[in-house]
C-alpha positions in Angstrom: 4.0 30.7 28.1 3.1 33.9 29.8 6.6 35.2 29.1 6.0 34.7 25.3 2.6 36.4 25.4 4.2 39.3 27.3 6.9 39.7 24.7 4.4 39.7 21.9 2.4 42.4 23.6 5.5 44.5 24.1 6.4 44.1 20.4 2.8 45.2 19.4 3.1 48.2 21.7 6.4 49.2 20.3 5.0 49.0 16.7 2.0 51.0 17.7 4.1 53.7 19.4 6.5 53.9 16.4 3.7 54.2 14.0 2.0 56.8 16.1 5.1 58.8 16.2 5.6 58.5 12.4 2.0 59.3 11.7 2.3 62.6 13.7 4.8 63.8 11.1 3.7 64.0 7.5 6.1 64.7 4.6 4.5 66.8 1.9 4.8 64.8 -1.3 3.4 67.5 -3.6 0.2 69.1 -5.0 -2.4 68.1 -7.5 -4.3 70.9 -9.2 -7.8 70.5 -10.7 -9.5 73.1 -12.9 -6.5 75.2 -14.0 -6.6 76.0 -17.7 -4.5 79.1 -18.0 -2.4 79.3 -14.9 0.7 77.3 -14.6 0.9 75.0 -11.7 4.6 75.7 -11.0 3.9 79.3 -10.5 1.1 78.6 -8.0 3.4 76.2 -6.1 5.9 79.1 -6.0 3.3 81.2 -4.1 2.4 78.5 -1.6 4.2 78.5 1.7 4.8 74.7 1.9 7.2 73.1 -0.6 7.4 69.3 -1.4 9.7 67.7 1.2 8.5 69.9 4.1 7.3 68.1 7.2 3.8 68.9 8.6 2.2 67.9 11.8 -0.9 65.7 11.7 -2.6 67.8 14.3 -1.7 71.0 12.4 -3.2 69.8 9.1 -6.3 71.9 9.5 -4.2 75.1 10.0 -2.1 74.1 7.0 -5.2 73.9 4.8 -6.3 77.4 6.0 -2.8 78.8 5.2 -2.8 77.3 1.7 -6.3 78.9 1.1 -4.8 82.2 2.3 -2.0 81.9 -0.2 -4.3 81.0 -3.1 -6.6 83.9 -2.3 -3.7 86.3 -2.2 -2.9 85.6 -5.9 -6.3 87.0 -7.0 -6.2 84.3 -9.7 -9.1 82.2 -8.6 -12.8 82.9 -7.8 -13.1 79.6 -5.9 -10.7 77.1 -4.4 -10.9 74.0 -2.2 -7.9 72.3 -0.6 -8.1 68.7 0.5 -5.3 66.7 2.0 -4.7 63.0 1.2 -2.6 61.1 3.7 -0.7 57.9 2.6 0.5 55.7 5.4 3.3 53.8 3.8 6.9 53.3 5.0 6.9 57.1 5.5 3.7 58.9 6.2 3.1 61.5 3.5 0.4 64.0 2.6 -0.6 65.3 -0.8 -2.9 68.3 -1.3 -5.5 68.2 -4.0 -6.5 71.8 -4.9 -9.7 72.3 -6.9 -10.1 75.9 -8.4 -12.2 78.0 -10.6 -10.0 80.5 -12.5 -10.8 84.1 -12.5 -11.5 86.1 -15.7 -8.1 87.5 -16.7 -8.5 89.4 -20.0 -10.3 92.7 -19.8 -10.7 94.5 -23.2 -12.9 97.5 -22.8 -13.9 100.9 -24.1 -12.9 103.7 -21.8 -15.3 106.2 -20.5 -13.5 107.4 -17.3 -13.5 110.5 -15.2 -10.4 112.7 -15.4 -10.9 113.9 -11.8 -9.4 112.4 -8.7 -12.7 110.6 -7.7 -16.4 110.4 -8.6 -17.4 112.8 -5.8 -15.2 115.7 -7.0 -16.6 115.3 -10.6 -20.2 115.1 -9.4 -20.1 118.1 -7.0 -17.1 120.3 -7.7 -17.3 120.1 -11.5 -21.1 119.7 -11.8 -21.0 116.4 -13.6 -19.3 118.0 -16.7 -19.2 115.7 -19.6 -16.1 117.7 -20.9 -14.1 116.1 -18.0 -14.6 112.5 -19.3 -12.0 110.6 -21.3 -12.9 108.2 -24.0 -10.7 105.4 -25.5 -9.9 101.7 -25.3 -8.0 99.5 -22.9 -6.5 96.0 -23.1 -5.6 94.5 -19.8 -4.5 91.0 -19.1 -3.5 90.1 -15.5 -2.3 86.5 -16.3 -0.9 86.7 -19.8 1.2 83.6 -19.9 -0.2 81.9 -16.8 2.3 83.3 -14.2 0.4 86.4 -13.1 2.2 88.6 -15.6 0.3 91.8 -16.2 0.1 93.5 -19.6 -1.7 96.8 -19.9 -2.3 98.9 -23.0 -4.4 102.1 -22.6 -5.2 104.9 -24.9 -7.7 107.7 -24.2 -8.5 111.1 -25.4 -10.8 114.0 -24.5 -10.1 116.0 -21.3 -6.7 114.3 -21.1 -4.8 112.5 -23.9 -2.9 109.5 -22.6 -1.1 106.5 -23.9 0.2 103.8 -21.5 2.0 100.5 -22.1 3.1 98.4 -19.2 4.3 94.8 -18.7 5.3 93.1 -15.4 6.5 89.6 -15.1 7.0 88.3 -11.5 9.1 85.3 -12.6 11.5 85.4 -15.6 11.4 81.6 -15.7 10.5 78.6 -13.6 13.8 78.2 -11.8 14.6 81.8 -10.9 13.5 84.1 -8.1 13.9 87.2 -10.3 11.2 89.1 -12.3 11.2 92.1 -14.6 8.9 94.9 -15.8 8.8 98.0 -17.9 6.5 100.8 -18.8 6.0 103.9 -21.0 3.5 106.7 -20.3 2.7 109.8 -22.3 0.1 112.3 -21.1 -1.1 115.6 -22.4 -3.1 118.0 -20.3 -5.2 120.9 -21.7 -6.0 121.8 -18.1 -3.9 121.2 -15.0 -3.8 122.1 -11.3 -1.1 124.7 -10.6 -1.7 125.3 -6.9 -4.1 124.6 -4.0 -6.3 127.0 -2.2 -8.5 125.9 0.7 -7.0 122.4 0.1 -8.7 122.2 -3.3 -6.9 122.0 -6.6 -6.8 125.2 -8.7 -6.9 124.5 -12.4 -5.9 126.7 -15.3 -6.2 126.2 -19.1 -5.5 128.1 -22.3 -8.5 127.4 -24.5 -7.7 124.0 -26.2 -3.9 124.4 -26.1 -1.7 121.7 -24.5 -0.3 123.2 -21.2 1.5 120.3 -19.6 3.1 117.1 -21.1 4.4 114.2 -19.0 6.7 111.5 -20.4 7.9 108.6 -18.3 10.0 105.5 -19.1 10.6 102.9 -16.3 12.3 99.6 -15.8 11.7 97.3 -12.8 13.4 94.3 -11.3 11.9 91.9 -8.7 13.4 89.5 -6.3 11.4 86.9 -4.4 13.4 86.2 -1.3 11.0 83.6 0.2 7.3 82.8 0.3 6.5 86.1 2.1 9.3 88.6 1.4 10.0 90.2 -2.0 12.0 93.2 -3.1 11.6 95.6 -6.0 14.0 98.1 -7.6 12.6 100.5 -10.2 14.2 103.3 -12.1 12.1 106.0 -13.8 13.1 108.8 -16.2 10.8 111.8 -16.6 10.8 114.4 -19.3 8.1 116.9 -18.7 7.2 120.3 -20.3 5.0 123.2 -19.2 3.7 126.2 -21.1 6.3 129.0 -20.9 3.6 131.6 -20.2 2.1 129.5 -17.4 5.6 128.8 -16.0 6.2 132.5 -15.7 2.9 133.0 -13.9 3.3 129.9 -11.7 7.0 129.6 -11.1 6.7 126.9 -8.4 5.1 124.4 -10.7 8.6 123.2 -11.9 10.5 125.7 -9.5 12.3 128.8 -10.7 9.8 129.4 -13.5 11.3 126.5 -15.6 9.2 125.2 -18.5 11.2 121.9 -18.8 11.7 119.3 -16.2 14.0 116.3 -16.5 14.8 114.0 -13.6 15.3 110.4 -12.6 13.7 108.6 -9.8 14.7 105.5 -8.0 12.6 103.4 -5.7 13.7 100.5 -3.5 10.8 98.6 -1.9 10.7 95.7 0.5 7.4 93.9 0.9 6.2 91.3 3.4 2.8 89.8 2.7 1.0 87.0 4.6 -2.4 88.7 4.2 -4.9 86.7 2.2 -6.3 89.6 0.2 -5.4 93.2 -0.5 -8.9 94.8 -0.6 -11.1 92.4 1.4 -8.7 90.6 3.8 -9.7 88.3 6.6 -6.3 87.3 8.1 -2.6 88.1 7.9 -0.3 91.1 7.6 1.3 93.2 4.9 4.3 95.5 5.4 5.9 97.7 2.8 8.9 99.9 3.2 10.0 102.1 0.4 13.1 104.4 -0.1 12.4 107.0 -2.8 15.1 109.2 -4.4 13.8 111.9 -6.7 16.5 113.9 -8.6 20.3 113.6 -8.4 22.2 115.3 -5.6 24.3 118.2 -6.9 22.6 118.3 -10.3 21.5 121.9 -9.8 17.8 121.0 -10.3 16.1 119.5 -7.2 16.6 116.6 -4.9 14.3 114.8 -2.5 14.9 111.6 -0.5 12.1 110.0 1.5 11.2 106.8 3.3 7.6 105.5 3.7 6.1 102.6 5.5 2.6 101.1 5.1 1.1 98.3 7.1 -2.2 96.4 7.0 -3.8 93.6 9.0 -7.1 91.9 9.3 -8.7 89.2 11.5 -12.0 87.5 11.8 -14.1 88.2 15.0 -16.9 85.8 13.9 -17.6 83.9 10.7 -19.2 87.0 9.2 -17.5 89.8 11.1 -14.0 91.0 10.4 -11.7 93.8 11.5 -9.3 95.7 9.2 -6.6 98.2 10.2 -4.2 100.1 7.9 -1.5 102.7 8.6 0.9 104.6 6.5 3.7 107.2 7.2 6.1 109.1 5.0 9.1 111.1 6.1 11.2 113.3 3.9 14.9 112.9 4.8 15.7 116.1 2.9 13.7 119.3 3.6 14.4 121.2 0.4 11.5 122.7 -1.6 9.9 120.3 -4.0 8.2 121.4 -7.3 4.5 121.7 -7.0 3.7 119.1 -9.6 5.5 116.5 -7.4 4.3 117.8 -4.1 1.7 115.1 -3.2 0.2 114.0 0.1 -3.2 112.6 0.9 -6.4 112.8 -1.1 -5.2 111.2 -4.4 -6.4 107.7 -3.7 -9.3 106.0 -2.1 -7.2 104.4 0.6 -6.1 107.3 2.7 -8.8 109.0 4.8 -12.6 109.1 4.1 -14.6 112.2 4.8 -12.1 114.4 3.0 -12.9 113.4 -0.6 -13.3 117.0 -1.8 -9.8 117.9 -0.5 -6.1 117.3 -1.2 -3.8 117.6 1.8 -0.3 118.0 0.4 3.0 117.9 2.3 6.5 116.5 2.7 5.5 114.2 5.6 2.2 112.5 6.6 0.7 109.7 8.6 -2.7 108.1 8.6 -4.6 105.3 10.4 -7.7 103.6 9.0 -9.9 101.2 11.0 -12.8 99.3 9.4 -15.3 96.9 10.8 -17.0 94.8 8.1 -19.9 92.4 8.4 -20.8 90.2 5.4 -24.5 90.3 4.6 -24.6 88.4 1.3 -22.7 86.6 -1.5 -23.4 85.0 -4.8 -21.7 83.1 -7.7 -22.6 82.8 -11.3 -21.0 80.8 -14.1 -21.6 82.4 -17.5 -19.7 81.4 -20.7 -16.4 81.3 -22.4 -15.8 84.5 -24.3 -12.4 83.9 -25.8 -10.8 80.5 -26.7 -7.9 79.7 -24.4 -9.2 81.9 -21.6 -11.1 80.7 -18.6 -14.9 80.6 -18.4 -16.4 83.9 -17.3 -17.5 83.6 -13.7 -18.9 86.3 -11.4 -18.4 86.2 -7.6 -20.1 88.9 -5.6 -19.6 89.7 -1.8 -21.6 92.3 0.0 -20.5 93.9 3.3 -21.6 96.6 5.6 -18.8 98.6 7.1 -18.1 101.0 10.0 -15.0 103.2 9.8 -12.8 105.5 11.9 -9.8 107.3 10.5 -7.2 109.8 11.6 -4.4 111.6 9.7 -1.8 114.3 9.9 0.1 116.1 7.1 3.2 118.3 7.6 3.4 121.1 4.9 6.3 123.6 5.3 6.1 125.2 1.9 2.6 125.5 0.4 0.6 125.8 3.7 -0.8 129.3 3.0 -4.5 129.2 2.5 -4.6 125.4 3.1 -6.1 125.0 6.7 -6.1 121.1 6.6 -2.4 120.8 6.8 -0.4 120.8 10.0 -3.4 119.8 12.0 -5.0 116.5 13.1 -7.8 115.2 10.8 -10.3 112.5 11.8 -13.5 111.1 10.4 -16.0 108.3 11.0 -18.8 106.8 8.9 -20.6 103.7 7.7 -21.3 102.2 4.3 -21.9 99.3 2.0 -19.3 97.5 -0.1 -19.6 95.3 -3.2 -16.6 93.2 -4.1 -16.6 91.5 -7.6 -14.3 88.5 -8.2 -12.1 89.7 -5.4 -10.6 92.1 -7.9 -12.8 95.3 -7.8 -14.6 96.9 -4.9 -17.4 99.5 -5.2 -18.6 101.2 -2.0 -20.9 103.9 -0.9 -19.9 105.5 2.4 -21.6 108.1 4.7 -18.9 110.1 6.5 -18.5 113.0 8.9 -15.1 114.7 9.3 -13.7 116.9 12.1 -15.2 120.0 10.4 -18.6 118.4 10.9 -19.0 118.1 7.1 -21.3 115.2 6.2 -21.9 113.5 2.9 -22.3 110.2 1.0 -19.2 109.3 -1.0 -18.6 106.7 -3.7 -15.3 104.8 -4.2 -13.7 102.2 -6.4 -10.7 100.1 -5.4 -8.8 97.5 -7.3 -6.6 94.6 -6.2 -4.1 95.4 -9.0 
C-alpha cells in the first residue's frame, strides 16, 4: 500500500514541477487596446518591443509592463496609458496585455503670431520687443493624420519674414513594410538678414522694404525601421537661394566669392537608436543619433563640406519624484574648406545647446557640448474638456511642473570667422535653476535663471517641442 501512495506522491510532485516550469515561461498571445479612436493598433504594436509569440518570464512581468509603458510614452500619442497583463494557464501558459489609453490631441490649427528672432530673450532685450519683428499667418499641423503618427504641416506667415512650408512624413508606408517616406517644400523671403557676427551676435542688414534674401528648398526622405529601437533615415535636399547683388558685393562671404545665387544639394544619412521614454521629459532609457552630412558636390567648383555628428541623451529616476537627465553632442567637419556664412552654424540656434548664452551665437566648423539637468516634480494635473472636431480625440490637457538645476559646458572651433567673436575657441560653461511646465508631453515652457563663465546673470525663457 505504501508503495502505491509513494508513487501517487511522486506523480503529483512531477506534475507540480512541470507546471511550475511552464508557468515561469509565458508566451505573449497579443495585445488588446482600449480607448483608441484615431490611432491604428497595428502601428502601436509596431512600436512595442515585444511581439506576439515572444516568451516572457513570469518574474520579469513587472519589468515588461514598465518597458511597454516606456514604448507607449515615446510615441507622444497618448496623455495617459495603463498596461495590465492577463495570464491564461492552459496547455501553454500565455499572457495578453490589455492597454487602456487616452489619446492626445493631434490636430493643431492655429493663427500664427510668432517671433522672427532665435528666441524670446533676444527679441525682448536685443530688439526691444519690436512688434515689427513678429510674423502673422496661419498653421495647420496634424501629428497623427491617418493614425500611424504621420505628420502633416502647412504653414504660411508674413510680416518680418514671408514663409510658406508644406511637409508630410509617414513613418510606415503600409502595415507590412519597415519603410517610410516623407517630403517637404519651403520658401522664405527675408527683408532683413544676418550677414556676419560681431561679439558673437548677429549683425543684420536691410534695404528698406526690399527682399534681400530668398531661400528655396525641396526635400525627399526615406525611413527604414531596422527593429524596435534602431531606425535609419536618408534625406536629399535641393536648395536654390538668391541674395541681393548689392549686398553680395558688400558681404562676399555670405555665399562666398561675392556670389548672388547659391545652388547646392545636401545629403544626410542618419542612424538612430531610441529606448528613451520621452524626448523632452525623459525618465529612463537612452537615445543615440549619428549623422553623416554632405553639403555640395566635390569638384563642382562651388563649395563642399562633409561632417559627422553624434548626439546622445539618457535619463534615470533617483526617486519617484527626482530624475537626472544628461545630453551631449559633438560635430566634426571632415573637410576644412571655408563654408559660406549663411551655412556656417554652430551653437545658439536652438534651446537645447547651452543655457546662459541665449544672447549669443557661437558658430564654427566643429563643436561639442554637455548638458546636465536635475529635475524634481512638484505638481501635475489632468483635465478632460470636449471634442472639437468629429473624428478626432477628445481634447485633454495634461500638465507636469518640475523644478530644475542645470550645469552645462561647451566648446566651438572656428577657424574662419573668429575675428571679433571671443566665445569661439574657448571653453564655455554655465549653471542655473528654473521651473518647467510640460503640456501633454508635447510642449515644454521653462523659465531659467543662469550664470555663465563671463559672470553674466539673467532669467531666460524657452519653449521646446517633442516634434
